N, C-alpha and C positions, 0 to 999 in steps of 0.2 A: 729601492722603486717597486720589487716586487711582492717587501711585507708590504707596502704601503695599498698595494693593486689588492692584495689579499684582504686586507682590513678592509676596503672599502667596499669592495662584492660584497662582503660578510656584514657588513653594515645594512648596506642595501637590502640585502634581501632580510634579515632583520627587520626593515624599517616593513616592506612588502608584507610579512607576515604579522607584522602588526598592525598594519591595514584591512589584513582578509579576516583575524581576528575581531576588529572592529566593524567590519559586515557582518560579521555572522551575530553579532550581537544585536545590531540593527535588527536584520531577518527575522531573528529570534524573537523580540520585543514586538514586533509584526504581528508573528505568525501566535504569538501569548494571546494577544489582542483577539484576535480572528479566535479561537480557542473561547476565548472569554465569552464572546459575542453567540457564541456555538452554547452558551452554558455549563462547558465543561470542567471550568474553573470560574471559583468567585471573583477570586480578587490577585491584583500584581505588585508588586513593589519590583518598584527598578533602585537598582544601588544599594540594593539592601545591606544595613550597617546596623553594629550594636555596640557601644562598648561596656565595658566589666564594672559593672556598680560600685564593687569595691576600690576601684583606682580612679581619681579624678583625672580625665582628659579627655581626648576626642573620642569618638568611635573606631575603634581598630580592627574591629573584626568586619570583613565584608565579602559577600557575593554578588554576582550580575543581576539576579531576582530571586524574589520567594514570590511562589505562584500558592492559594488557599483554596484547598476545594471544600466539597458544600459539610464538607464532616468537621472545618473545623482544623483537620492538618494539612500542614505545609511541605514543601518541598523547595531547597536552593538548588539554585544551579548557575554556576559558572563556563562559561564559553570563551575558547581559545584556540589557535592554530597550531602549537607547540604540545605534545603532549610527552614528554620525559619526565621521570621518576626525581632525578633532579629541581626539575623548573615548578613541579605542582607541589612542591611540599609544604610553600608555602599558601594553597590551597587547602593541605590537609591542617593546618594549622585553624585556617579562618571557620571551616567546616565544623571543627570538635570543637570549639569556643561559642559558636554560633547556637549550637545543638544543644551545649551546655544551658547557655542563657537562654532559649528560646524553646520549652519541652516541646512545644508542636510541630516541630522542624521533625517530621517522617526517616524523610532522605535526602541525601546532598548526590548532585551529578556534575560532572565533567561535561560539557559536551564540546566536541569538534565536525568542522564543517565535513558534508556526503560528500566530497571530490577533494580527497587527500592525497599529497602523492601518497604513492606505494612505501614511503619509509615512516612516516608520518603515524600512515594509516597500521601498518607493524608493531609499533613503537606504542600505538592507542590500545592496540590489541590485548600486545604484552600486561601491559599496566592493568590494563579491565582483569583479563585471565589472571596475575597475581589477585587481585583483589575477590574476585570469585571464588579465588582455593586458598582464601587466608595465608595468604603465603607470603601478606605481608598487613602489618597493624594500617588501618583508613577509615576515616572517618566520613571519607566519599565513597558512598554506596554502588558508586557502577561511575566508569568513563564511557560516556556513547554518541552516537554521532547524533546529528540535528535532526532527520529526519526519525529515526528512533526515540529522542525524546517526546517528540509531537503523538507517537506513536503509545508509547508508557501513559502518557498526560491521558489519551482518549480512555484505552483500556482503564486506567484507576476510575474516573469518570461513568465509566458505564456498568460498571461490575458497582460502585458506589447509588448505581441509580436504582436499581432493585430491577430493572425488565427486563425483559426474558433475553439468553441468549441468541436467539431467533432476530431478537429488536438490537442487540449486540450489532450482531454480523452484519445486518444491516444498517447501521449509524457507520462500523467501519468503513464498510463499501463506499456510502456518498462521503464519507471523508478522504476515500482513496482518489475518489473522483477528483474532488476539488483539487486536490493535491499534485495529481496531474496536469489540469485544467493550471494550475499556477505555476508548475514546474515547464510547460510549453511555449507558456504566453510570458515568461520571465526574461527581460530583453537585453539581463548579463547572460544567461545562458546561449543568448543567438549570440551576442559580441564575440563569448570565448569560444564558441563553434567558430565562427568565423576568423577571428583574429589565431586560435593556439596561445593565448596568452594565459601564464601557466598562474599568474598573480592574480589573475578574475577569481572569482568564486562563483556567482552564480547559486542556482538554488536545486539542489541534487541533481548534477551536469552528471553524472555517471548515468541516472535513468534517460535525461532528456538523448544522451548519447546513443544509448543503448538504441531508442523510440526511432530516431533520424535515422540510423544505420540500417534497420530492420525494417525501413521505408525504403531504404537504396540509396541514402543522402552517402558522398562522401566528402572526408575533410575538406577535398579540394571546392565542394558545392557552395557558393557566396549563399548563405540565407535571407532573402531581402524581409520577409515577412511571414510570422508565424500568428494564426490566429485559433484559441482552442475553444470548444463552448461545450457545455454539457446541457445546452438548451433544444434537446429533441423532442420533435411531436410527439405524442403516442400514437399508438395504433390506432385506425379506426375503429375497434370492439373500447380502445379508453384503455387497454393494459402499455405496460412500460416497453417500448422495443428492447432488441439484443446490443444497438448499440446506445451505448452511454455517456461516447465523445466525442464530436466530430471535428478535424483539426483539419486546416486550412493554410497551407504551406507555398510559398511562394518563393522563386528564384529568380534569376535573370532571366533563364529560359520558357519558363513556364510556372504552371497554378497547377496541382493537385488538392484533392481532398482523401482524407483519411479517417474509416470509421473506426469506434474500437470499444471492445466488451470490456468491462476493469471485472475481476475477482480479486477479493482478499479475502486467502482463506488461512484458517489454523488445524482445520481436518483433512482426512484423507479423503472423504468423500465432501462436495458441499450442493447444495440445491443449484440446479443448471435450469431446471424445464419443470414447465406444469400450464397441462393441457387439458380439456375432454378428450375421452375417446374416438369422441366424432372430428374433432380438428388431426388427431393422428393419422386417420383415415381420411382423412381430404388434400393432407398436405404430403402424407406420405405417399398417396394415389394409390391404398392398396386394392388391391383387383379382388384378393379370394374371402368370400363370405366368411368361412371358418374363425379368418385371422380377425376378420369386424367384429366377428362374436364375443372372441376371446377376449379380446381386446377393450370389449363394455364386462367381459365379465371380472376381467381384472379390477376396472375400474368399482366394481359393485362391493368386491372382495378385499379391496385394499393392499393387497400384500402377494407375496408369494405363496407363501405357506398356507395361508386361508384360499387361495386359487388351488393348491394342489387339494387341499381337505376336501373343500366343496365342490369340485368340478373340475377332475382328473384328465378330462378331454380337453378343456379347456387351455389346459396348463401344458400339454403334451405339445397343442398347435401352436400355443405360443412361443412356448421352447425352443419348437423347430424352423418354425417359420420368420419370426421377427425380425432374426440376424440377416436376412437378406435385404433388410430396408436401412442397414447399418451408415451406409454412406450419405444417405438420404435424413437420416435420423440426426448423427453429429453435425450435420451443415445446420439443419434448423434449431436442434438445440443448443448451440453454440451461436450460430450468427445469424439467427432467424432466416436465414434460404429458404423461401417457398411457403414461408409464412403471407401473413396479409401485411405484413410492412413494403415499405421502399422506399429509395434513395437511401439517404443518410440513415435510415430506421435499420439497415441493413450492415452489422460491424463485417470489416476486413478482416479484422487481427484479435485476438484476446492477447489480451494485458494481466498480467496476475501478478500480484506481492503474497510469496507464500512467508507468513512470521513464523514458522515454528523453524525451517530449513535456512529466514535470512535472503532468499532468494527473491528477485524480479526478473519476471520472463515476459516478451513480446513473440506470439508465433502465430504464420501466417493461417489462413485460411485449410491450405495444404498439411502445413506440417500440422496443426489441429489436428487435421483426418488418419492421418501416419501415425499421429503419438496415442490416440484415441482408440483406434485399431487393434492394441497390442494390450487395452485395458482388457482384464478378467471381469464382467459386473455380470448382470442375470439376463437369463434369455438368450444368454449369446449375443449378447450388446455388454457395449464399454458401460452402462449405468445400471443403478442399483433403482428398482424402481418397487414405490411407496406409493403414499398419498400425504398432501399437509396438513396441516392442523383446522380439524372441523370441514375438509373438502374428503371424506371418504364417502364415494359414487356420486361425487359431481365433475372430480378431474382424478389424471394420472401425473404421478410428481415423480420427473429424473432427479438422482446424484449422479455427480459425476466427480472422476480426478482433472483438476486442473495441473 
């Protein structure tokens, strides 16, 4: 009886893993369609299979997807929930021959769910490291998460577009907002939170959990409804508010709204803020006439070095006085506090995804303030001071660490 019970449990576990694998495949199919609509990929083939022309027989080699880019290169993708070296040897075999038969296939990927168990995640990472370090022969180019393959597709598409890096970062930022809205509105994520059923998969549940936990919810809180939207009205001036996403969460006891500013970064310093010197004076409520003039002179010169060369007095004043306004400057730059926005246009949290460090972060206003005060930028502030392209003499741009 004990042996039969163990076998039964193992079969049930394998059945659940198979079900999760199918769910990943369905979710990825939907995401690939979305990426195609956005122009990131040219074509999608599901259940991509080829036969060896030298042998009379059926299509022997198969992957879940083939995606074609606008340069006519292709990637093949296979979804799985269990990544062990012995189990994916069949995928190696298929990938090797699909690449041999179709020279346009540039890369092959194995994709696993974002919310893998710790054991399965370690297994996936071990295989991925073995491939990257050339410790094993592998026609598979990488073992990567669901979220990771989406970001990789976007990155290739942006590189192929020939657009400027600024355009690329902007598009990535928009796609992060879209992804977060999808994650928060995903009903499977809500069900997984409420039931804690490890066999449910959801969409990037690790991010979903981090967000709700940061908002103050515990696993004991029953979430009845979540509505997230990117439809934030523009500022009275026509500019974009700091809030990128507004989230309404309904529980058994109440309903609350959380507004998120989103940053997807790959560099140490990223663009945070851009306004005229007059706006700096108005929002920060600067009283010192000498500092008002120094801000105007910085805007005219466009940089720290030029200001020091052309107007040492203004440089010294900016260097000694602007740091007194750091708390207000940080609140305005990151959340829009004190500016022209109101209501859901003012952000409550800073949500960031750092591709370089593979880290996802959700910080409250107080946490951002304390973190930024530790950063060493220019003029005693956390920021690097400069100007945006074609905006010299018109506005001041602040770049900061996220």
